[in-house]
PDBQT receptor file of N, H, CA, C and O in Angstrom, charges set to zero:
ATOM      1  N   UNK A   1      60.153  74.791 110.838  1.00  0.00    +0.000 N 
ATOM      2  CA  UNK A   1      61.433  73.867 109.722  1.00  0.00    +0.000 C 
ATOM      3  C   UNK A   1      62.088  75.129 109.279  1.00  0.00    +0.000 C 
ATOM      4  O   UNK A   1      61.650  76.279 109.234  1.00  0.00    +0.000 OA
ATOM      5  N   UNK A   2      63.406  74.557 108.920  1.00  0.00    +0.000 N 
ATOM      6  H   UNK A   2      63.761  73.623 108.956  1.00  0.00    +0.000 HD
ATOM      7  CA  UNK A   2      64.130  75.262 108.128  1.00  0.00    +0.000 C 
ATOM      8  C   UNK A   2      64.192  75.126 106.778  1.00  0.00    +0.000 C 
ATOM      9  O   UNK A   2      63.866  73.988 106.442  1.00  0.00    +0.000 OA
ATOM     10  N   UNK A   3      64.500  75.884 105.810  1.00  0.00    +0.000 N 
ATOM     11  H   UNK A   3      64.764  76.809 106.083  1.00  0.00    +0.000 HD
ATOM     12  CA  UNK A   3      64.404  76.551 104.672  1.00  0.00    +0.000 C 
ATOM     13  C   UNK A   3      65.718  76.947 104.073  1.00  0.00    +0.000 C 
ATOM     14  O   UNK A   3      66.384  77.377 105.015  1.00  0.00    +0.000 OA
ATOM     15  N   UNK A   4      66.631  77.035 102.635  1.00  0.00    +0.000 N 
ATOM     16  H   UNK A   4      66.090  76.686 101.870  1.00  0.00    +0.000 HD
ATOM     17  CA  UNK A   4      67.185  77.882 102.756  1.00  0.00    +0.000 C 
ATOM     18  C   UNK A   4      66.694  78.695 101.368  1.00  0.00    +0.000 C 
ATOM     19  O   UNK A   4      66.419  78.166 100.291  1.00  0.00    +0.000 OA
ATOM     20  N   UNK A   5      66.667  79.821 101.621  1.00  0.00    +0.000 N 
ATOM     21  H   UNK A   5      66.890  80.251 102.496  1.00  0.00    +0.000 HD
ATOM     22  CA  UNK A   5      66.031  81.266 100.535  1.00  0.00    +0.000 C 
ATOM     23  C   UNK A   5      66.872  81.780 100.422  1.00  0.00    +0.000 C 
ATOM     24  O   UNK A   5      67.596  82.345 101.242  1.00  0.00    +0.000 OA
ATOM     25  N   UNK A   6      66.936  81.644  99.101  1.00  0.00    +0.000 N 
ATOM     26  H   UNK A   6      66.348  81.185  98.435  1.00  0.00    +0.000 HD
ATOM     27  CA  UNK A   6      68.430  82.823  98.310  1.00  0.00    +0.000 C 
ATOM     28  C   UNK A   6      69.842  82.786  99.139  1.00  0.00    +0.000 C 
ATOM     29  O   UNK A   6      70.552  83.730  99.486  1.00  0.00    +0.000 OA
ATOM     30  N   UNK A   7      70.005  81.427  99.333  1.00  0.00    +0.000 N 
ATOM     31  H   UNK A   7      69.429  80.660  99.051  1.00  0.00    +0.000 HD
ATOM     32  CA  UNK A   7      71.089  81.200 100.123  1.00  0.00    +0.000 C 
ATOM     33  C   UNK A   7      71.246  81.180 101.474  1.00  0.00    +0.000 C 
ATOM     34  O   UNK A   7      72.218  80.671 102.032  1.00  0.00    +0.000 OA
ATOM     35  N   UNK A   8      70.264  81.750 102.070  1.00  0.00    +0.000 N 
ATOM     36  H   UNK A   8      69.473  82.163 101.617  1.00  0.00    +0.000 HD
ATOM     37  CA  UNK A   8      70.532  82.018 103.575  1.00  0.00    +0.000 C 
ATOM     38  C   UNK A   8      69.402  81.083 104.241  1.00  0.00    +0.000 C 
ATOM     39  O   UNK A   8      68.318  80.837 103.713  1.00  0.00    +0.000 OA
ATOM     40  N   UNK A   9      69.772  80.679 105.295  1.00  0.00    +0.000 N 
ATOM     41  H   UNK A   9      70.653  80.879 105.724  1.00  0.00    +0.000 HD
ATOM     42  CA  UNK A   9      68.662  79.670 106.383  1.00  0.00    +0.000 C 
ATOM     43  C   UNK A   9      67.868  80.830 106.896  1.00  0.00    +0.000 C 
ATOM     44  O   UNK A   9      68.218  81.903 107.388  1.00  0.00    +0.000 OA
ATOM     45  N   UNK A  10      66.449  80.197 106.585  1.00  0.00    +0.000 N 
ATOM     46  H   UNK A  10      66.164  79.326 106.185  1.00  0.00    +0.000 HD
ATOM     47  CA  UNK A  10      65.148  80.800 107.034  1.00  0.00    +0.000 C 
ATOM     48  C   UNK A  10      64.432  79.569 107.834  1.00  0.00    +0.000 C 
ATOM     49  O   UNK A  10      64.438  78.404 107.436  1.00  0.00    +0.000 OA
ATOM     50  N   UNK A  11      63.658  80.153 109.337  1.00  0.00    +0.000 N 
ATOM     51  H   UNK A  11      63.653  81.099 109.661  1.00  0.00    +0.000 HD
ATOM     52  CA  UNK A  11      62.759  79.429 109.724  1.00  0.00    +0.000 C 
ATOM     53  C   UNK A  11      61.442  80.019 109.206  1.00  0.00    +0.000 C 
ATOM     54  O   UNK A  11      60.932  81.140 109.221  1.00  0.00    +0.000 OA
ATOM     55  N   UNK A  12      61.073  78.717 108.706  1.00  0.00    +0.000 N 
ATOM     56  H   UNK A  12      61.488  77.807 108.693  1.00  0.00    +0.000 HD
ATOM     57  CA  UNK A  12      59.067  78.939 108.362  1.00  0.00    +0.000 C 
ATOM     58  C   UNK A  12      58.663  77.964 109.201  1.00  0.00    +0.000 C 
ATOM     59  O   UNK A  12      59.292  77.259 109.990  1.00  0.00    +0.000 OA
ATOM     60  N   UNK A  13      57.097  78.049 108.812  1.00  0.00    +0.000 N 
ATOM     61  H   UNK A  13      56.586  78.622 108.171  1.00  0.00    +0.000 HD
ATOM     62  CA  UNK A  13      56.030  77.284 109.520  1.00  0.00    +0.000 C 
ATOM     63  C   UNK A  13      55.869  76.221 108.700  1.00  0.00    +0.000 C 
ATOM     64  O   UNK A  13      55.707  76.439 107.499  1.00  0.00    +0.000 OA
ATOM     65  N   UNK A  14      55.885  74.683 109.272  1.00  0.00    +0.000 N 
ATOM     66  H   UNK A  14      56.016  74.505 110.247  1.00  0.00    +0.000 HD
ATOM     67  CA  UNK A  14      55.856  73.642 108.772  1.00  0.00    +0.000 C 
ATOM     68  C   UNK A  14      54.908  73.676 107.532  1.00  0.00    +0.000 C 
ATOM     69  O   UNK A  14      54.053  74.535 107.749  1.00  0.00    +0.000 OA
ATOM     70  N   UNK A  15      54.683  72.967 106.080  1.00  0.00    +0.000 N 
ATOM     71  H   UNK A  15      55.377  72.269 105.903  1.00  0.00    +0.000 HD
ATOM     72  CA  UNK A  15      54.011  72.872 105.678  1.00  0.00    +0.000 C 
ATOM     73  C   UNK A  15      53.335  73.978 104.614  1.00  0.00    +0.000 C 
ATOM     74  O   UNK A  15      52.338  73.872 103.900  1.00  0.00    +0.000 OA
ATOM     75  N   UNK A  16      54.331  75.141 104.806  1.00  0.00    +0.000 N 
ATOM     76  H   UNK A  16      55.141  75.227 105.386  1.00  0.00    +0.000 HD
ATOM     77  CA  UNK A  16      54.235  76.411 104.270  1.00  0.00    +0.000 C 
ATOM     78  C   UNK A  16      54.339  76.444 102.714  1.00  0.00    +0.000 C 
ATOM     79  O   UNK A  16      55.426  76.343 102.145  1.00  0.00    +0.000 OA
ATOM     80  N   UNK A  17      53.030  76.606 101.985  1.00  0.00    +0.000 N 
ATOM     81  H   UNK A  17      52.147  76.688 102.447  1.00  0.00    +0.000 HD
ATOM     82  CA  UNK A  17      53.256  76.879 100.361  1.00  0.00    +0.000 C 
ATOM     83  C   UNK A  17      54.310  77.869  99.984  1.00  0.00    +0.000 C 
ATOM     84  O   UNK A  17      54.690  78.666 100.842  1.00  0.00    +0.000 OA
ATOM     85  N   UNK A  18      54.872  77.898  98.656  1.00  0.00    +0.000 N 
ATOM     86  H   UNK A  18      54.564  77.250  97.959  1.00  0.00    +0.000 HD
ATOM     87  CA  UNK A  18      55.191  78.571  97.954  1.00  0.00    +0.000 C 
ATOM     88  C   UNK A  18      54.594  80.045  97.845  1.00  0.00    +0.000 C 
ATOM     89  O   UNK A  18      55.314  81.041  97.914  1.00  0.00    +0.000 OA
ATOM     90  N   UNK A  19      53.236  80.095  97.672  1.00  0.00    +0.000 N 
ATOM     91  H   UNK A  19      52.651  79.286  97.616  1.00  0.00    +0.000 HD
ATOM     92  CA  UNK A  19      52.308  81.365  97.553  1.00  0.00    +0.000 C 
ATOM     93  C   UNK A  19      52.396  81.985  99.009  1.00  0.00    +0.000 C 
ATOM     94  O   UNK A  19      52.381  83.193  99.249  1.00  0.00    +0.000 OA
ATOM     95  N   UNK A  20      52.498  80.869 100.032  1.00  0.00    +0.000 N 
ATOM     96  H   UNK A  20      52.511  79.888  99.838  1.00  0.00    +0.000 HD
ATOM     97  CA  UNK A  20      51.875  81.848 101.609  1.00  0.00    +0.000 C 
ATOM     98  C   UNK A  20      53.550  82.403 101.520  1.00  0.00    +0.000 C 
ATOM     99  O   UNK A  20      53.577  83.625 101.661  1.00  0.00    +0.000 OA
ATOM    100  N   UNK A  21      54.692  81.907 101.357  1.00  0.00    +0.000 N 
ATOM    101  H   UNK A  21      54.670  80.914 101.242  1.00  0.00    +0.000 HD
ATOM    102  CA  UNK A  21      56.503  82.172 101.573  1.00  0.00    +0.000 C 
ATOM    103  C   UNK A  21      56.575  83.559 101.120  1.00  0.00    +0.000 C 
ATOM    104  O   UNK A  21      57.173  84.469 101.693  1.00  0.00    +0.000 OA
ATOM    105  N   UNK A  22      55.629  83.661  99.579  1.00  0.00    +0.000 N 
ATOM    106  H   UNK A  22      55.144  82.921  99.113  1.00  0.00    +0.000 HD
ATOM    107  CA  UNK A  22      55.894  84.938  99.084  1.00  0.00    +0.000 C 
ATOM    108  C   UNK A  22      54.942  85.904  99.550  1.00  0.00    +0.000 C 
ATOM    109  O   UNK A  22      55.177  87.111  99.478  1.00  0.00    +0.000 OA
ATOM    110  N   UNK A  23      53.978  85.480  99.981  1.00  0.00    +0.000 N 
ATOM    111  H   UNK A  23      53.788  84.500 100.039  1.00  0.00    +0.000 HD
ATOM    112  CA  UNK A  23      53.040  86.501 101.209  1.00  0.00    +0.000 C 
ATOM    113  C   UNK A  23      53.736  87.268 102.226  1.00  0.00    +0.000 C 
ATOM    114  O   UNK A  23      53.784  88.486 102.395  1.00  0.00    +0.000 OA
ATOM    115  N   UNK A  24      54.376  86.109 103.003  1.00  0.00    +0.000 N 
ATOM    116  H   UNK A  24      54.337  85.119 102.865  1.00  0.00    +0.000 HD
ATOM    117  CA  UNK A  24      55.246  86.377 104.426  1.00  0.00    +0.000 C 
ATOM    118  C   UNK A  24      56.057  87.330 103.868  1.00  0.00    +0.000 C 
ATOM    119  O   UNK A  24      56.187  88.380 104.497  1.00  0.00    +0.000 OA
ATOM    120  N   UNK A  25      56.857  87.144 102.417  1.00  0.00    +0.000 N 
ATOM    121  H   UNK A  25      56.752  86.291 101.906  1.00  0.00    +0.000 HD
ATOM    122  CA  UNK A  25      57.728  88.241 102.367  1.00  0.00    +0.000 C 
ATOM    123  C   UNK A  25      57.317  89.299 102.162  1.00  0.00    +0.000 C 
ATOM    124  O   UNK A  25      58.140  90.200 102.326  1.00  0.00    +0.000 OA
ATOM    125  N   UNK A  26      56.057  89.664 101.770  1.00  0.00    +0.000 N 
ATOM    126  H   UNK A  26      55.389  88.932 101.637  1.00  0.00    +0.000 HD
ATOM    127  CA  UNK A  26      55.647  90.832 101.160  1.00  0.00    +0.000 C 
ATOM    128  C   UNK A  26      55.965  90.938  99.516  1.00  0.00    +0.000 C 
ATOM    129  O   UNK A  26      55.845  92.116  99.176  1.00  0.00    +0.000 OA
ATOM    130  N   UNK A  27      56.276  90.207  98.563  1.00  0.00    +0.000 N 
ATOM    131  H   UNK A  27      56.374  89.250  98.838  1.00  0.00    +0.000 HD
ATOM    132  CA  UNK A  27      56.390  90.287  97.473  1.00  0.00    +0.000 C 
ATOM    133  C   UNK A  27      55.489  90.143  96.591  1.00  0.00    +0.000 C 
ATOM    134  O   UNK A  27      54.755  89.173  96.785  1.00  0.00    +0.000 OA
ATOM    135  N   UNK A  28      55.224  90.913  95.461  1.00  0.00    +0.000 N 
ATOM    136  H   UNK A  28      55.820  91.701  95.303  1.00  0.00    +0.000 HD
ATOM    137  CA  UNK A  28      54.494  90.853  94.605  1.00  0.00    +0.000 C 
ATOM    138  C   UNK A  28      54.369  89.567  93.521  1.00  0.00    +0.000 C 
ATOM    139  O   UNK A  28      54.747  89.869  92.390  1.00  0.00    +0.000 OA
ATOM    140  N   UNK A  29      54.076  88.704  93.625  1.00  0.00    +0.000 N 
ATOM    141  H   UNK A  29      53.768  88.459  94.545  1.00  0.00    +0.000 HD
ATOM    142  CA  UNK A  29      53.822  87.241  92.594  1.00  0.00    +0.000 C 
ATOM    143  C   UNK A  29      53.995  87.666  91.021  1.00  0.00    +0.000 C 
ATOM    144  O   UNK A  29      54.661  87.005  90.223  1.00  0.00    +0.000 OA
ATOM    145  N   UNK A  30      53.247  88.951  90.680  1.00  0.00    +0.000 N 
ATOM    146  H   UNK A  30      52.707  89.488  91.328  1.00  0.00    +0.000 HD
ATOM    147  CA  UNK A  30      53.737  89.169  89.421  1.00  0.00    +0.000 C 
ATOM    148  C   UNK A  30      54.997  89.485  88.664  1.00  0.00    +0.000 C 
ATOM    149  O   UNK A  30      55.256  89.519  87.461  1.00  0.00    +0.000 OA
ATOM    150  N   UNK A  31      55.853  89.755  90.000  1.00  0.00    +0.000 N 
ATOM    151  H   UNK A  31      55.642  89.728  90.977  1.00  0.00    +0.000 HD
ATOM    152  CA  UNK A  31      56.853  90.360  89.553  1.00  0.00    +0.000 C 
ATOM    153  C   UNK A  31      58.654  89.377  89.953  1.00  0.00    +0.000 C 
ATOM    154  O   UNK A  31      59.818  89.763  89.842  1.00  0.00    +0.000 OA
ATOM    155  N   UNK A  32      58.007  87.952  90.454  1.00  0.00    +0.000 N 
ATOM    156  H   UNK A  32      57.061  87.639  90.544  1.00  0.00    +0.000 HD
ATOM    157  CA  UNK A  32      58.890  86.886  90.653  1.00  0.00    +0.000 C 
ATOM    158  C   UNK A  32      59.151  85.708  89.673  1.00  0.00    +0.000 C 
ATOM    159  O   UNK A  32      58.414  85.506  88.708  1.00  0.00    +0.000 OA
ATOM    160  N   UNK A  33      60.159  84.993  89.944  1.00  0.00    +0.000 N 
ATOM    161  H   UNK A  33      60.758  85.157  90.728  1.00  0.00    +0.000 HD
ATOM    162  CA  UNK A  33      60.316  83.735  89.665  1.00  0.00    +0.000 C 
ATOM    163  C   UNK A  33      60.756  82.870  90.687  1.00  0.00    +0.000 C 
ATOM    164  O   UNK A  33      61.583  83.249  91.517  1.00  0.00    +0.000 OA
ATOM    165  N   UNK A  34      60.058  81.245  90.698  1.00  0.00    +0.000 N 
ATOM    166  H   UNK A  34      59.387  80.937  90.024  1.00  0.00    +0.000 HD
ATOM    167  CA  UNK A  34      60.346  80.794  91.771  1.00  0.00    +0.000 C 
ATOM    168  C   UNK A  34      61.234  79.430  91.485  1.00  0.00    +0.000 C 
ATOM    169  O   UNK A  34      60.803  78.735  90.564  1.00  0.00    +0.000 OA
ATOM    170  N   UNK A  35      62.454  78.947  92.179  1.00  0.00    +0.000 N 
ATOM    171  H   UNK A  35      62.805  79.511  92.927  1.00  0.00    +0.000 HD
ATOM    172  CA  UNK A  35      63.016  77.749  91.752  1.00  0.00    +0.000 C 
ATOM    173  C   UNK A  35      63.070  77.282  92.966  1.00  0.00    +0.000 C 
ATOM    174  O   UNK A  35      63.492  78.006  93.868  1.00  0.00    +0.000 OA
ATOM    175  N   UNK A  36      62.598  75.815  93.245  1.00  0.00    +0.000 N 
ATOM    176  H   UNK A  36      62.255  75.227  92.513  1.00  0.00    +0.000 HD
ATOM    177  CA  UNK A  36      62.685  75.158  94.113  1.00  0.00    +0.000 C 
ATOM    178  C   UNK A  36      63.360  73.846  93.847  1.00  0.00    +0.000 C 
ATOM    179  O   UNK A  36      63.124  73.041  92.946  1.00  0.00    +0.000 OA
ATOM    180  N   UNK A  37      64.319  73.787  94.884  1.00  0.00    +0.000 N 
ATOM    181  H   UNK A  37      64.511  74.441  95.616  1.00  0.00    +0.000 HD
ATOM    182  CA  UNK A  37      65.468  72.555  94.514  1.00  0.00    +0.000 C 
ATOM    183  C   UNK A  37      65.864  72.298  93.041  1.00  0.00    +0.000 C 
ATOM    184  O   UNK A  37      65.931  71.177  92.536  1.00  0.00    +0.000 OA
ATOM    185  N   UNK A  38      66.093  73.358  92.471  1.00  0.00    +0.000 N 
ATOM    186  H   UNK A  38      66.038  74.269  92.881  1.00  0.00    +0.000 HD
ATOM    187  CA  UNK A  38      66.580  73.129  91.287  1.00  0.00    +0.000 C 
ATOM    188  C   UNK A  38      65.744  73.206  89.868  1.00  0.00    +0.000 C 
ATOM    189  O   UNK A  38      66.319  73.230  88.780  1.00  0.00    +0.000 OA
ATOM    190  N   UNK A  39      64.332  73.242  90.019  1.00  0.00    +0.000 N 
ATOM    191  H   UNK A  39      63.865  73.223  90.903  1.00  0.00    +0.000 HD
ATOM    192  CA  UNK A  39      63.248  73.374  89.499  1.00  0.00    +0.000 C 
ATOM    193  C   UNK A  39      62.383  74.207  89.435  1.00  0.00    +0.000 C 
ATOM    194  O   UNK A  39      61.684  74.367  90.435  1.00  0.00    +0.000 OA
ATOM    195  N   UNK A  40      62.100  75.144  88.052  1.00  0.00    +0.000 N 
ATOM    196  H   UNK A  40      62.669  75.014  87.240  1.00  0.00    +0.000 HD
ATOM    197  CA  UNK A  40      61.103  76.105  88.317  1.00  0.00    +0.000 C 
ATOM    198  C   UNK A  40      59.798  75.885  88.607  1.00  0.00    +0.000 C 
ATOM    199  O   UNK A  40      59.192  75.029  87.962  1.00  0.00    +0.000 OA
ATOM    200  N   UNK A  41      59.150  76.620  89.624  1.00  0.00    +0.000 N 
ATOM    201  H   UNK A  41      59.642  77.315  90.148  1.00  0.00    +0.000 HD
ATOM    202  CA  UNK A  41      57.966  76.052  89.848  1.00  0.00    +0.000 C 
ATOM    203  C   UNK A  41      56.715  77.270  89.226  1.00  0.00    +0.000 C 
ATOM    204  O   UNK A  41      56.610  78.443  89.583  1.00  0.00    +0.000 OA
ATOM    205  N   UNK A  42      55.844  76.507  88.177  1.00  0.00    +0.000 N 
ATOM    206  H   UNK A  42      55.929  75.554  87.886  1.00  0.00    +0.000 HD
ATOM    207  CA  UNK A  42      55.184  77.453  87.939  1.00  0.00    +0.000 C 
ATOM    208  C   UNK A  42      53.987  78.356  88.545  1.00  0.00    +0.000 C 
ATOM    209  O   UNK A  42      53.354  77.588  89.270  1.00  0.00    +0.000 OA
ATOM    210  N   UNK A  43      53.476  79.447  88.574  1.00  0.00    +0.000 N 
ATOM    211  H   UNK A  43      53.991  80.070  87.985  1.00  0.00    +0.000 HD
ATOM    212  CA  UNK A  43      52.720  79.956  89.226  1.00  0.00    +0.000 C 
ATOM    213  C   UNK A  43      51.183  79.258  89.417  1.00  0.00    +0.000 C 
ATOM    214  O   UNK A  43      50.382  79.547  90.306  1.00  0.00    +0.000 OA
ATOM    215  N   UNK A  44      51.045  78.521  88.620  1.00  0.00    +0.000 N 
ATOM    216  H   UNK A  44      51.695  78.286  87.897  1.00  0.00    +0.000 HD
ATOM    217  CA  UNK A  44      49.438  77.945  88.976  1.00  0.00    +0.000 C 
ATOM    218  C   UNK A  44      50.022  76.941  89.972  1.00  0.00    +0.000 C 
ATOM    219  O   UNK A  44      49.027  76.500  90.545  1.00  0.00    +0.000 OA
ATOM    220  N   UNK A  45      50.919  76.447  90.397  1.00  0.00    +0.000 N 
ATOM    221  H   UNK A  45      51.728  76.805  89.932  1.00  0.00    +0.000 HD
ATOM    222  CA  UNK A  45      51.418  75.535  90.630  1.00  0.00    +0.000 C 
ATOM    223  C   UNK A  45      51.607  75.930  92.611  1.00  0.00    +0.000 C 
ATOM    224  O   UNK A  45      51.405  75.060  93.459  1.00  0.00    +0.000 OA
ATOM    225  N   UNK A  46      51.963  77.191  92.911  1.00  0.00    +0.000 N 
ATOM    226  H   UNK A  46      52.128  77.897  92.222  1.00  0.00    +0.000 HD
ATOM    227  CA  UNK A  46      52.527  77.792  93.805  1.00  0.00    +0.000 C 
ATOM    228  C   UNK A  46      51.659  77.632  95.044  1.00  0.00    +0.000 C 
ATOM    229  O   UNK A  46      52.237  77.685  96.129  1.00  0.00    +0.000 OA
ATOM    230  N   UNK A  47      49.876  77.378  95.012  1.00  0.00    +0.000 N 
ATOM    231  H   UNK A  47      49.405  77.335  94.130  1.00  0.00    +0.000 HD
ATOM    232  CA  UNK A  47      49.370  77.610  96.167  1.00  0.00    +0.000 C 
ATOM    233  C   UNK A  47      49.438  76.010  96.494  1.00  0.00    +0.000 C 
ATOM    234  O   UNK A  47      49.094  75.644  97.617  1.00  0.00    +0.000 OA
ATOM    235  N   UNK A  48      49.873  75.062  95.539  1.00  0.00    +0.000 N 
ATOM    236  H   UNK A  48      50.153  75.360  94.627  1.00  0.00    +0.000 HD
ATOM    237  CA  UNK A  48      49.900  73.709  96.102  1.00  0.00    +0.000 C 
ATOM    238  C   UNK A  48      51.091  72.804  96.225  1.00  0.00    +0.000 C 
ATOM    239  O   UNK A  48      51.163  71.591  96.419  1.00  0.00    +0.000 OA
ATOM    240  N   UNK A  49      52.023  73.748  96.056  1.00  0.00    +0.000 N 
ATOM    241  H   UNK A  49      51.964  74.733  95.899  1.00  0.00    +0.000 HD
ATOM    242  CA  UNK A  49      53.625  73.388  96.393  1.00  0.00    +0.000 C 
ATOM    243  C   UNK A  49      53.853  73.783  97.726  1.00  0.00    +0.000 C 
ATOM    244  O   UNK A  49      53.928  74.985  97.984  1.00  0.00    +0.000 OA
ATOM    245  N   UNK A  50      53.981  72.880  98.656  1.00  0.00    +0.000 N 
ATOM    246  H   UNK A  50      53.920  71.904  98.445  1.00  0.00    +0.000 HD
ATOM    247  CA  UNK A  50      54.181  72.704 100.081  1.00  0.00    +0.000 C 
ATOM    248  C   UNK A  50      55.822  72.583 100.313  1.00  0.00    +0.000 C 
ATOM    249  O   UNK A  50      56.382  71.583  99.863  1.00  0.00    +0.000 OA
ATOM    250  N   UNK A  51      56.587  73.581 101.004  1.00  0.00    +0.000 N 
ATOM    251  H   UNK A  51      56.132  74.393 101.370  1.00  0.00    +0.000 HD
ATOM    252  CA  UNK A  51      57.906  73.346 100.744  1.00  0.00    +0.000 C 
ATOM    253  C   UNK A  51      57.981  72.359 102.164  1.00  0.00    +0.000 C 
ATOM    254  O   UNK A  51      57.021  72.247 102.928  1.00  0.00    +0.000 OA
ATOM    255  N   UNK A  52      59.467  71.584 102.391  1.00  0.00    +0.000 N 
ATOM    256  H   UNK A  52      60.247  71.675 101.771  1.00  0.00    +0.000 HD
ATOM    257  CA  UNK A  52      59.798  70.630 103.133  1.00  0.00    +0.000 C 
ATOM    258  C   UNK A  52      61.138  71.216 103.388  1.00  0.00    +0.000 C 
ATOM    259  O   UNK A  52      61.855  71.907 102.663  1.00  0.00    +0.000 OA
ATOM    260  N   UNK A  53      61.340  70.659 104.900  1.00  0.00    +0.000 N 
ATOM    261  H   UNK A  53      60.757  70.099 105.488  1.00  0.00    +0.000 HD
ATOM    262  CA  UNK A  53      62.480  70.738 105.673  1.00  0.00    +0.000 C 
ATOM    263  C   UNK A  53      63.593  70.787 104.746  1.00  0.00    +0.000 C 
ATOM    264  O   UNK A  53      63.741  69.739 104.117  1.00  0.00    +0.000 OA
ATOM    265  N   UNK A  54      64.491  71.795 104.465  1.00  0.00    +0.000 N 
ATOM    266  H   UNK A  54      64.371  72.647 104.975  1.00  0.00    +0.000 HD
ATOM    267  CA  UNK A  54      65.986  71.786 103.802  1.00  0.00    +0.000 C 
ATOM    268  C   UNK A  54      65.606  72.230 102.468  1.00  0.00    +0.000 C 
ATOM    269  O   UNK A  54      66.628  72.355 101.793  1.00  0.00    +0.000 OA
ATOM    270  N   UNK A  55      64.473  72.543 101.760  1.00  0.00    +0.000 N 
ATOM    271  H   UNK A  55      63.643  72.441 102.308  1.00  0.00    +0.000 HD
ATOM    272  CA  UNK A  55      63.951  72.990 100.769  1.00  0.00    +0.000 C 
ATOM    273  C   UNK A  55      65.162  74.375 100.397  1.00  0.00    +0.000 C 
ATOM    274  O   UNK A  55      65.782  75.034 101.232  1.00  0.00    +0.000 OA
ATOM    275  N   UNK A  56      65.212  74.507  98.856  1.00  0.00    +0.000 N 
ATOM    276  H   UNK A  56      64.708  73.972  98.178  1.00  0.00    +0.000 HD
ATOM    277  CA  UNK A  56      66.515  75.438  98.666  1.00  0.00    +0.000 C 
ATOM    278  C   UNK A  56      65.472  76.183  97.541  1.00  0.00    +0.000 C 
ATOM    279  O   UNK A  56      64.998  75.755  96.489  1.00  0.00    +0.000 OA
ATOM    280  N   UNK A  57      65.365  77.161  98.063  1.00  0.00    +0.000 N 
ATOM    281  H   UNK A  57      65.750  77.509  98.918  1.00  0.00    +0.000 HD
ATOM    282  CA  UNK A  57      64.181  78.190  96.966  1.00  0.00    +0.000 C 
ATOM    283  C   UNK A  57      65.084  79.526  96.764  1.00  0.00    +0.000 C 
ATOM    284  O   UNK A  57      65.643  80.172  97.651  1.00  0.00    +0.000 OA
ATOM    285  N   UNK A  58      65.077  79.802  95.193  1.00  0.00    +0.000 N 
ATOM    286  H   UNK A  58      64.623  79.277  94.473  1.00  0.00    +0.000 HD
ATOM    287  CA  UNK A  58      65.345  80.976  95.033  1.00  0.00    +0.000 C 
ATOM    288  C   UNK A  58      64.559  81.812  94.512  1.00  0.00    +0.000 C 
ATOM    289  O   UNK A  58      63.978  81.303  93.554  1.00  0.00    +0.000 OA
ATOM    290  N   UNK A  59      64.165  83.243  94.765  1.00  0.00    +0.000 N 
ATOM    291  H   UNK A  59      64.637  83.657  95.543  1.00  0.00    +0.000 HD
ATOM    292  CA  UNK A  59      63.686  84.069  94.234  1.00  0.00    +0.000 C 
ATOM    293  C   UNK A  59      64.313  84.715  93.616  1.00  0.00    +0.000 C 
ATOM    294  O   UNK A  59      65.411  85.141  93.973  1.00  0.00    +0.000 OA
ATOM    295  N   UNK A  60      63.640  85.001  92.279  1.00  0.00    +0.000 N 
ATOM    296  H   UNK A  60      62.748  84.654  91.989  1.00  0.00    +0.000 HD
ATOM    297  CA  UNK A  60      64.158  86.134  91.197  1.00  0.00    +0.000 C 
ATOM    298  C   UNK A  60      63.048  87.055  91.118  1.00  0.00    +0.000 C 
ATOM    299  O   UNK A  60      61.875  86.681  91.106  1.00  0.00    +0.000 OA
ATOM    300  N   UNK A  61      63.516  88.574  91.048  1.00  0.00    +0.000 N 
ATOM    301  H   UNK A  61      64.468  88.879  91.057  1.00  0.00    +0.000 HD
ATOM    302  CA  UNK A  61      62.706  89.500  91.073  1.00  0.00    +0.000 C 
ATOM    303  C   UNK A  61      62.831  90.091  89.421  1.00  0.00    +0.000 C 
ATOM    304  O   UNK A  61      63.881  90.218  88.792  1.00  0.00    +0.000 OA
ATOM    305  N   UNK A  62      61.455  90.400  88.946  1.00  0.00    +0.000 N 
ATOM    306  H   UNK A  62      60.602  90.297  89.458  1.00  0.00    +0.000 HD
ATOM    307  CA  UNK A  62      62.269  91.052  87.844  1.00  0.00    +0.000 C 
ATOM    308  C   UNK A  62      61.885  92.763  87.683  1.00  0.00    +0.000 C 
ATOM    309  O   UNK A  62      60.818  93.350  87.859  1.00  0.00    +0.000 OA
ATOM    310  N   UNK A  63      62.822  93.111  87.398  1.00  0.00    +0.000 N 
ATOM    311  H   UNK A  63      63.690  92.635  87.255  1.00  0.00    +0.000 HD
ATOM    312  CA  UNK A  63      62.971  94.485  87.234  1.00  0.00    +0.000 C 
ATOM    313  C   UNK A  63      62.934  95.186  85.720  1.00  0.00    +0.000 C 
ATOM    314  O   UNK A  63      63.559  94.901  84.698  1.00  0.00    +0.000 OA
ATOM    315  N   UNK A  64      61.881  96.285  86.014  1.00  0.00    +0.000 N 
ATOM    316  H   UNK A  64      61.374  96.517  86.843  1.00  0.00    +0.000 HD
ATOM    317  CA  UNK A  64      61.552  96.814  84.702  1.00  0.00    +0.000 C 
ATOM    318  C   UNK A  64      62.385  98.215  84.601  1.00  0.00    +0.000 C 
ATOM    319  O   UNK A  64      62.713  98.920  85.555  1.00  0.00    +0.000 OA
ATOM    320  N   UNK A  65      62.675  98.476  83.073  1.00  0.00    +0.000 N 
ATOM    321  H   UNK A  65      62.409  97.903  82.298  1.00  0.00    +0.000 HD
ATOM    322  CA  UNK A  65      63.345  99.546  82.996  1.00  0.00    +0.000 C 
ATOM    323  C   UNK A  65      63.329  99.934  81.491  1.00  0.00    +0.000 C 
ATOM    324  O   UNK A  65      62.375  99.576  80.800  1.00  0.00    +0.000 OA
ATOM    325  N   UNK A  66      64.302 100.620  80.983  1.00  0.00    +0.000 N 
ATOM    326  H   UNK A  66      65.077 100.911  81.545  1.00  0.00    +0.000 HD
ATOM    327  CA  UNK A  66      63.413 101.253  79.605  1.00  0.00    +0.000 C 
ATOM    328  C   UNK A  66      64.726 102.528  79.272  1.00  0.00    +0.000 C 
ATOM    329  O   UNK A  66      64.601 103.313  78.332  1.00  0.00    +0.000 OA
TER     330      UNK A  66
């Protein structure tokens, strides 16, 4: 199925969860926030939130500095 990830079309496995998407991208869950179809998805919900065809996901990376 196709989703839109940070503005770009991407093919993913049907029923992929938010957590599985992050793992497939090699991203550290502690350093990102997820927006799905305009709403923030809380970390405790990542494993139970399955993506649907056409889903729009924005992954925001936190960057430390000092």
